N, C-alpha and C positions, 0 to 999 in steps of 0.2 A: 474439482470443489466447486461447489455453487455459492456465489455469495448473494445473498439479500439488499434489494438497495437500500433498503435502511443502513447499511454499513456507511453508503459513501455519508452518510452526516457524521457516523462516529470517527472516520477516519480524517473529516476534518477538524473535529472539534477536541478531540483526544489525542491525535496523532499528529494535530497541526501541519497538513499536509497541503501542497497546493493543490490548485485544483485540474491540472496533468497530471500532478503523480497519480491522485485519485482514480483518474480514468484507467491510467496503466495498472494500477493494483486489480480495480474492476475487470480490468479486459482479460487479465492474466488467469480472473478466478474461474475463465470458461475452459483454460490448459492451458500449457507450456509452450513457449514460442519467443521468437528469437527475436531481437530489437529491429531487424526490417517486417517482419510482420509484424510487429506493433508499430510502427511507422505507419505502413500500410493502413491498417484500421483506423490509427487514430488521425492520419491525416499531416503528421509531422515530419519535419525533417530529420534524417536518422540521426545526427550528431547530438540534435535536442532531446532524442526518444535514449537516446544513451545517456546523457546527464541525467534525466531521471530516473531509470534505472539504476546508474552507479548511486544515486542518493539514497535512493530505495534499499539498496543491498548493504550500503551501510548502516541501514537502520535497523536490518535482519528481517526486513519484512518480505525481502525478495530472495530469492537460492539461484545461483547458478549451477547447471551442469550441459557437460561435455557432450556432443551428438556429431560422433564423426569428426568432423572440422567446423563445426559451428556450437558457439553458447547459446543453449535453451533458456530460460527463465520463467518461474514455478513463485508463487505466493507460500512462503513459508509459512502453512496453517497454525502450526503450533507455535511459532514466535508471534503471530499476530493476534490466536488467542488470549496467552497467557499475557500477554504487555497491553492489550486492550483490555481484560480485566484489570489489571494491575492501575492504568493509568484512568480507566473510566472511574474506578472507588477512590482515587486520589483527587479527580475531579469533582466527583460528588462529594468529599468532605469537606472541600476548600468553598463549594457553593452553600453547604451547609451552615460554614461557618459565616460565609457573608452574612448569610439571608439571619442569623441569630443576631446580629450586629445590628440590624435594622431597630 
């Protein structure tokens, strides 16, 4: 799955993700990885990376599968897509109402 750089802003604004959570998601757009691989690529401590991955799994934006003895993580494209549309629509509606109040 390829992710457009424009997706970064959407993830921050609409999903209210932390900068490093966005980094994890954008990195996983390139394909599935282990926490260790993510840690190395993002130059983060393994436990810190695991915390970000766990938080993103709770939102449903990441999936985990098992390959042998290791867990690999990937972006849940379907959830990301559907929730992005839903959250973007709600955000847009809210901003429209704010503009009407001017």
